[in-house]
Backbone as CSV, one residue per row, in Angstrom:
resi,resn,N_x,N_y,N_z,CA_x,CA_y,CA_z,C_x,C_y,C_z
1,MET,12.611,-17.234,-2.033,11.890,-16.247,-2.838,10.633,-15.823,-2.093
2,SER,10.420,-14.536,-1.992,9.245,-14.005,-1.302,7.975,-14.254,-2.079
3,LYS,6.891,-14.168,-1.376,5.577,-14.227,-1.996,5.370,-12.961,-2.823
4,LYS,4.350,-13.005,-3.672,4.000,-11.851,-4.506,3.021,-10.948,-3.759
5,VAL,2.867,-9.742,-4.277,1.889,-8.788,-3.760,0.859,-8.541,-4.857
6,ALA,-0.395,-8.640,-4.497,-1.471,-8.280,-5.425,-1.852,-6.833,-5.146
7,VAL,-1.971,-6.045,-6.193,-2.420,-4.663,-6.074,-3.693,-4.560,-6.911
8,ILE,-4.798,-4.316,-6.219,-6.091,-4.234,-6.893,-6.613,-2.811,-6.749
9,MET,-7.018,-2.239,-7.863,-7.615,-0.903,-7.811,-9.035,-0.993,-8.353
10,GLY,-9.903,-0.173,-7.787,-11.301,-0.200,-8.173,-11.589,0.442,-9.511
11,SER,-10.682,1.292,-9.972,-10.908,2.031,-11.216,-9.574,2.407,-11.838
12,ASP,-9.561,2.555,-13.147,-8.330,2.982,-13.812,-7.939,4.402,-13.419
13,SER,-8.883,5.179,-12.896,-8.553,6.537,-12.451,-7.626,6.522,-11.234
14,ASP,-7.519,5.364,-10.565,-6.627,5.230,-9.416,-5.169,5.001,-9.823
15,PHE,-4.959,4.667,-11.089,-3.624,4.243,-11.526,-2.516,5.274,-11.320
16,PRO,-2.749,6.569,-11.554,-1.649,7.521,-11.308,-1.094,7.447,-9.879
17,VAL,-1.936,7.189,-8.893,-1.473,7.046,-7.506,-0.882,5.660,-7.284
18,VAL,-1.510,4.649,-7.856,-1.073,3.265,-7.685,0.338,3.048,-8.230
19,LYS,0.725,3.802,-9.255,2.060,3.655,-9.838,3.154,3.764,-8.778
20,SER,2.959,4.630,-7.783,3.994,4.787,-6.755,4.173,3.499,-5.954
21,ALA,3.110,2.743,-5.752,3.222,1.450,-5.067,3.987,0.454,-5.921
22,LEU,3.678,0.429,-7.205,4.343,-0.508,-8.103,5.831,-0.198,-8.219
23,THR,6.146,1.100,-8.282,7.552,1.527,-8.325,8.285,1.073,-7.070
24,GLU,7.637,1.225,-5.929,8.258,0.839,-4.654,8.461,-0.672,-4.582
25,LEU,7.461,-1.441,-4.989,7.597,-2.903,-4.980,8.733,-3.339,-5.902
26,LYS,8.813,-2.715,-7.054,9.874,-3.037,-8.019,11.245,-2.704,-7.420
27,LYS,11.345,-1.568,-6.713,12.606,-1.154,-6.091,13.121,-2.225,-5.130
28,TYR,12.214,-2.872,-4.423,12.604,-3.915,-3.471,12.699,-5.298,-4.115
29,GLY,12.401,-5.380,-5.409,12.484,-6.661,-6.098,11.341,-7.606,-5.775
30,VAL,10.205,-7.054,-5.359,9.048,-7.873,-5.010,8.161,-8.029,-6.246
31,GLU,7.843,-9.272,-6.560,6.930,-9.538,-7.676,5.538,-9.064,-7.321
32,PHE,4.822,-8.558,-8.316,3.460,-8.103,-8.067,2.591,-8.339,-9.293
33,GLU,1.315,-8.313,-9.044,0.321,-8.317,-10.115,-0.632,-7.174,-9.819
34,CYS,-0.929,-6.376,-10.808,-1.798,-5.215,-10.637,-3.040,-5.406,-11.503
35,ARG,-4.218,-5.262,-10.885,-5.475,-5.503,-11.587,-6.496,-4.410,-11.274
36,ILE,-7.439,-4.215,-12.184,-8.610,-3.378,-11.937,-9.783,-4.322,-11.721
37,MET,-10.376,-4.240,-10.527,-11.559,-5.032,-10.196,-12.400,-4.222,-9.215
38,SER,-13.674,-4.247,-9.413,-14.567,-3.444,-8.592,-15.401,-4.324,-7.660
39,ALA,-15.455,-3.921,-6.399,-16.292,-4.638,-5.434,-17.764,-4.553,-5.818
40,HIS,-18.126,-3.517,-6.571,-19.535,-3.311,-6.933,-19.863,-3.746,-8.355
41,ARG,-18.951,-3.493,-9.283,-19.250,-3.779,-10.695,-18.766,-5.148,-11.160
42,THR,-17.734,-5.691,-10.507,-17.250,-7.033,-10.856,-16.989,-7.846,-9.578
43,PRO,-17.983,-7.982,-8.706,-17.747,-8.669,-7.433,-17.338,-10.131,-7.596
44,ASP,-17.858,-10.809,-8.602,-17.478,-12.212,-8.806,-16.004,-12.330,-9.168
45,ASP,-15.512,-11.391,-9.993,-14.092,-11.396,-10.364,-13.213,-11.183,-9.138
46,VAL,-13.622,-10.250,-8.280,-12.863,-9.974,-7.054,-12.792,-11.237,-6.203
47,CYS,-13.939,-11.846,-5.964,-13.977,-13.035,-5.105,-13.153,-14.175,-5.686
48,GLU,-13.265,-14.402,-6.987,-12.509,-15.482,-7.625,-11.002,-15.240,-7.504
49,PHE,-10.563,-14.018,-7.772,-9.141,-13.686,-7.680,-8.634,-13.890,-6.255
50,VAL,-9.376,-13.378,-5.295,-8.934,-13.422,-3.896,-8.948,-14.848,-3.348
51,GLU,-9.956,-15.611,-3.705,-10.035,-16.985,-3.208,-8.915,-17.863,-3.762
52,LYS,-8.307,-17.469,-4.874,-7.182,-18.209,-5.451,-5.834,-17.577,-5.112
53,ALA,-5.840,-16.491,-4.344,-4.613,-15.741,-4.078,-3.549,-16.568,-3.363
54,VAL,-3.930,-17.350,-2.380,-2.946,-18.154,-1.646,-2.310,-19.183,-2.582
55,GLU,-3.122,-19.893,-3.344,-2.565,-20.909,-4.249,-1.756,-20.282,-5.385
56,ASN,-2.014,-19.003,-5.680,-1.252,-18.289,-6.702,-0.033,-17.572,-6.130
57,ASP,0.321,-17.902,-4.884,1.560,-17.468,-4.231,1.602,-15.990,-3.862
58,PHE,0.447,-15.405,-3.571,0.424,-14.047,-3.053,0.584,-14.100,-1.540
59,GLY,1.238,-13.077,-0.977,1.425,-13.003,0.468,0.708,-11.831,1.097
60,VAL,0.412,-10.805,0.303,-0.261,-9.592,0.774,-1.104,-9.061,-0.381
61,ILE,-2.245,-8.463,-0.029,-3.086,-7.834,-1.044,-3.282,-6.372,-0.685
62,ILE,-2.963,-5.490,-1.629,-3.193,-4.051,-1.469,-4.428,-3.699,-2.289
63,CYS,-5.364,-2.977,-1.669,-6.598,-2.571,-2.347,-6.717,-1.057,-2.343
64,CYS,-6.855,-0.486,-3.526,-6.955,0.963,-3.676,-8.334,1.298,-4.204
65,ALA,-9.092,2.077,-3.430,-10.450,2.413,-3.864,-10.884,3.730,-3.248
66,GLY,-11.706,4.429,-3.982,-12.229,5.706,-3.511,-13.717,5.624,-3.232
67,MET,-14.250,6.737,-2.834,-15.670,6.906,-2.525,-16.121,5.891,-1.479
68,SER,-17.015,4.975,-1.814,-17.503,4.034,-0.801,-16.428,3.042,-0.376
69,ALA,-15.439,2.821,-1.215,-14.217,2.068,-0.883,-14.476,0.722,-0.219
70,HIS,-15.372,-0.063,-0.750,-15.665,-1.376,-0.168,-14.692,-2.465,-0.597
71,LEU,-13.821,-2.154,-1.539,-12.939,-3.170,-2.107,-12.110,-3.902,-1.050
72,ALA,-11.414,-3.178,-0.195,-10.546,-3.819,0.801,-11.356,-4.696,1.757
73,GLY,-12.520,-4.248,2.148,-13.359,-5.039,3.045,-13.859,-6.314,2.402
74,VAL,-14.286,-6.222,1.158,-14.731,-7.416,0.435,-13.576,-8.398,0.308
75,VAL,-12.408,-7.887,-0.054,-11.226,-8.743,-0.186,-10.897,-9.397,1.152
76,ALA,-10.867,-8.610,2.224,-10.538,-9.141,3.549,-11.540,-10.196,3.996
77,GLY,-12.774,-10.061,3.555,-13.797,-11.038,3.906,-13.639,-12.379,3.210
78,HIS,-12.774,-12.419,2.179,-12.606,-13.643,1.399,-11.216,-14.254,1.493
79,THR,-10.382,-13.779,2.420,-9.024,-14.319,2.525,-8.513,-14.219,3.950
80,THR,-7.486,-15.018,4.222,-6.771,-14.902,5.495,-5.457,-14.141,5.308
81,LEU,-5.163,-13.750,4.074,-3.950,-12.958,3.811,-4.110,-11.550,4.377
82,PRO,-3.002,-10.896,4.721,-3.090,-9.496,5.137,-3.577,-8.630,3.972
83,VAL,-4.483,-7.720,4.295,-5.035,-6.794,3.306,-4.697,-5.381,3.762
84,ILE,-4.166,-4.590,2.831,-3.844,-3.188,3.107,-4.749,-2.335,2.237
85,GLY,-5.507,-1.460,2.854,-6.396,-0.573,2.128,-5.757,0.780,1.885
86,VAL,-5.910,1.269,0.667,-5.460,2.613,0.312,-6.692,3.418,-0.080
87,PRO,-7.171,4.285,0.819,-8.307,5.139,0.444,-7.853,6.173,-0.584
88,MET,-8.616,6.305,-1.634,-8.248,7.205,-2.720,-9.046,8.502,-2.627
89,LYS,-8.365,9.593,-2.901,-8.991,10.916,-2.880,-9.977,11.029,-4.038
90,SER,-11.138,11.562,-3.733,-12.125,11.809,-4.784,-12.453,13.300,-4.811
91,SER,-13.179,13.691,-5.817,-13.512,15.113,-5.949,-14.622,15.535,-4.991
92,VAL,-15.332,14.578,-4.441,-16.480,14.914,-3.606,-16.079,15.240,-2.168
93,LEU,-15.462,14.318,-1.470,-15.134,14.511,-0.059,-13.629,14.393,0.226
94,ASP,-12.812,14.599,-0.776,-11.345,14.586,-0.632,-10.786,13.294,-0.040
95,GLY,-11.505,12.195,-0.175,-11.009,10.910,0.299,-11.390,10.566,1.720
96,ILE,-12.029,11.469,2.425,-12.445,11.179,3.802,-13.464,10.054,3.817
97,ASP,-14.379,10.028,2.839,-15.361,8.948,2.740,-14.660,7.610,2.548
98,ALA,-13.669,7.572,1.667,-12.926,6.336,1.416,-12.119,5.922,2.643
99,LEU,-11.526,6.895,3.323,-10.762,6.593,4.532,-11.652,5.935,5.577
100,LEU,-12.790,6.519,5.838,-13.687,5.957,6.852,-14.221,4.594,6.438
101,SER,-14.549,4.430,5.160,-15.045,3.138,4.676,-13.980,2.053,4.778
102,THR,-12.736,2.424,4.631,-11.648,1.445,4.644,-11.216,1.096,6.060
103,VAL,-11.171,2.079,6.921,-10.629,1.855,8.260,-11.664,1.264,9.231
104,MET,-12.943,1.481,8.998,-13.979,1.054,9.943,-14.500,-0.339,9.604
105,MET,-13.684,-1.344,9.867,-14.043,-2.728,9.576,-14.603,-3.405,10.824
106,PRO,-15.492,-4.387,10.623,-16.058,-5.091,11.783,-15.025,-6.033,12.408
107,PRO,-15.230,-6.396,13.665,-14.317,-7.336,14.328,-14.175,-8.628,13.521
108,GLY,-12.944,-9.102,13.405,-12.674,-10.340,12.695,-12.340,-10.168,11.226
109,VAL,-12.491,-8.937,10.696,-12.189,-8.673,9.286,-11.289,-7.437,9.211
110,PRO,-10.025,-7.584,9.648,-9.148,-6.411,9.682,-8.651,-6.004,8.302
111,VAL,-8.474,-4.708,8.147,-7.814,-4.129,6.976,-6.821,-3.106,7.511
112,ALA,-5.539,-3.319,7.248,-4.538,-2.311,7.595,-4.769,-1.155,6.628
113,THR,-4.844,0.048,7.144,-5.187,1.189,6.299,-4.104,2.250,6.383
114,VAL,-3.667,2.719,5.218,-2.697,3.812,5.153,-3.464,5.096,4.852
115,GLY,-2.765,6.193,4.788,-3.402,7.480,4.537,-3.994,7.592,3.140
116,VAL,-4.801,8.621,2.951,-5.428,8.885,1.659,-4.332,9.024,0.592
117,ASN,-4.486,8.290,-0.488,-3.520,8.236,-1.595,-2.146,7.713,-1.162
118,GLY,-2.100,6.947,-0.082,-0.835,6.452,0.471,-0.351,5.150,-0.138
119,ALA,-0.405,5.042,-1.453,-0.019,3.794,-2.126,1.434,3.415,-1.868
120,LYS,2.331,4.393,-1.841,3.741,4.092,-1.586,3.907,3.465,-0.209
121,ASN,3.268,4.038,0.807,3.358,3.459,2.150,2.731,2.073,2.202
122,ALA,1.670,1.855,1.437,1.065,0.524,1.388,2.062,-0.495,0.851
123,ALA,2.799,-0.113,-0.172,3.806,-1.015,-0.732,4.908,-1.299,0.285
124,ILE,5.365,-0.263,0.989,6.411,-0.466,1.997,5.897,-1.369,3.115
125,LEU,4.654,-1.165,3.542,4.070,-2.026,4.568,3.974,-3.469,4.076
126,ALA,3.598,-3.664,2.825,3.548,-5.018,2.254,4.942,-5.654,2.267
127,VAL,5.958,-4.878,1.894,7.331,-5.384,1.912,7.727,-5.747,3.346
128,GLN,7.365,-4.913,4.321,7.681,-5.216,5.719,7.017,-6.523,6.157
129,MET,5.780,-6.742,5.715,5.086,-7.990,6.057,5.819,-9.191,5.461
130,LEU,6.225,-9.075,4.215,6.947,-10.172,3.571,8.326,-10.369,4.181
131,ALA,8.926,-9.283,4.661,10.282,-9.343,5.227,10.333,-10.101,6.556
132,ILE,9.192,-10.332,7.164,9.165,-11.119,8.409,9.805,-12.485,8.185
133,SER,9.620,-13.031,6.993,10.182,-14.352,6.691,11.181,-14.310,5.536
134,ASP,11.723,-13.126,5.249,12.672,-12.988,4.144,13.795,-12.041,4.573
135,ASP,14.936,-12.613,4.948,16.061,-11.818,5.461,16.600,-10.831,4.435
136,GLU,16.565,-11.192,3.159,17.056,-10.298,2.109,16.204,-9.026,2.027
137,LEU,14.887,-9.202,2.084,14.002,-8.031,2.088,14.204,-7.206,3.353
138,ALA,14.370,-7.879,4.476,14.582,-7.160,5.742,15.842,-6.293,5.661
139,LYS,16.879,-6.814,5.047,18.131,-6.046,4.885,17.909,-4.835,3.986
140,LYS,17.177,-5.011,2.899,16.881,-3.892,2.002,16.105,-2.798,2.733
141,LEU,15.153,-3.207,3.563,14.385,-2.223,4.338,15.277,-1.484,5.329
142,ALA,16.143,-2.215,6.011,17.052,-1.592,6.983,17.988,-0.607,6.282
143,ASP,18.498,-0.997,5.114,19.372,-0.102,4.355,18.642,1.171,3.937
144,GLU,17.396,1.029,3.552,16.601,2.198,3.151,16.383,3.145,4.327
145,LYS,16.146,2.600,5.515,15.982,3.440,6.717,17.258,4.239,6.996
146,ILE,18.395,3.604,6.810,19.672,4.294,7.010,19.819,5.430,6.000
147,LYS,19.482,5.169,4.734,19.555,6.203,3.699,18.628,7.372,4.021
148,MET,17.421,7.071,4.509,16.482,8.154,4.858,17.046,8.999,5.990
149,ALA,17.599,8.351,7.007,18.173,9.086,8.143,19.338,9.960,7.689
150,GLU,20.195,9.418,6.824,21.323,10.201,6.306,20.826,11.414,5.515
151,GLY,19.755,11.238,4.766,19.182,12.346,4.002,18.663,13.456,4.907
152,VAL,18.005,13.076,5.999,17.496,14.074,6.951,18.653,14.811,7.613
153,ARG,19.684,14.073,8.016,20.840,14.710,8.665,21.536,15.682,7.714
154,LYS,21.628,15.317,6.445,22.251,16.186,5.447,21.432,17.473,5.282
155,LYS,20.125,17.338,5.233,19.259,18.515,5.116,19.346,19.385,6.360
156,ASP,19.434,18.745,7.536,19.568,19.498,8.773,20.868,20.293,8.784
157,SER,21.950,19.670,8.339,23.239,20.374,8.284,23.162,21.586,7.364
158,ALA,22.513,21.413,6.224,22.387,22.517,5.270,21.575,23.662,5.875
159,ILE,20.492,23.330,6.563,19.665,24.363,7.198,20.442,25.059,8.320
160,GLN,21.185,24.278,9.107,21.964,24.859,10.195,22.988,25.850,9.636
161,GLU,23.599,25.481,8.528,24.589,26.353,7.895,23.913,27.625,7.375
162,GLU,22.754,27.462,6.768,22.023,28.626,6.249,21.599,29.561,7.378
163,ILE,21.145,28.980,8.478,20.736,29.798,9.632,21.947,30.537,10.210
164,LYS,23.041,29.843,10.344,24.268,30.444,10.880,24.712,31.609,10.011
165,ASN,24.727,31.421,8.702,25.159,32.467,7.778,24.175,33.631,7.711
166,ALA,22.902,33.351,7.842,21.886,34.391,7.771,21.854,35.255,9.027
167,LEU,22.220,34.678,10.143,22.136,35.404,11.409,23.443,36.107,11.762
168,LEU,24.494,35.860,11.043,25.776,36.509,11.369,26.111,37.640,10.474
């Protein structure tokens, strides 16, 4: 049985984007726990949760935060587990502030960072990390890659047919 994934968001306003990560984790059969905790407003809660993450059988932590986006860095500073940061788009700087805050970590405190609002990719990356030691998950990922490739080839065939018919 694989480890669980923790998904922490800084605000409930992040939930519409975070849902795509939860859907993806569920699709792969990965257990998860989703929480709202703020690096600024509830820092003690964040630290307590993260410091117990290993004993609570988590294998990866996904952190979704906007604006100053310190959540992933604070989490990474309190664990040896892989941390994936999801910078969230805000109304002020379209998520560029969150992206820079998440990706620019000091040496020794890495945070894997996906694109702005990239919660789905964060979930897939978490599954890939867990699949290193879980052959069943690795097979599910490989099967999904095959399905994606088949989908692209099908779309290419349709476009080729449309181009052929339009030009003749």
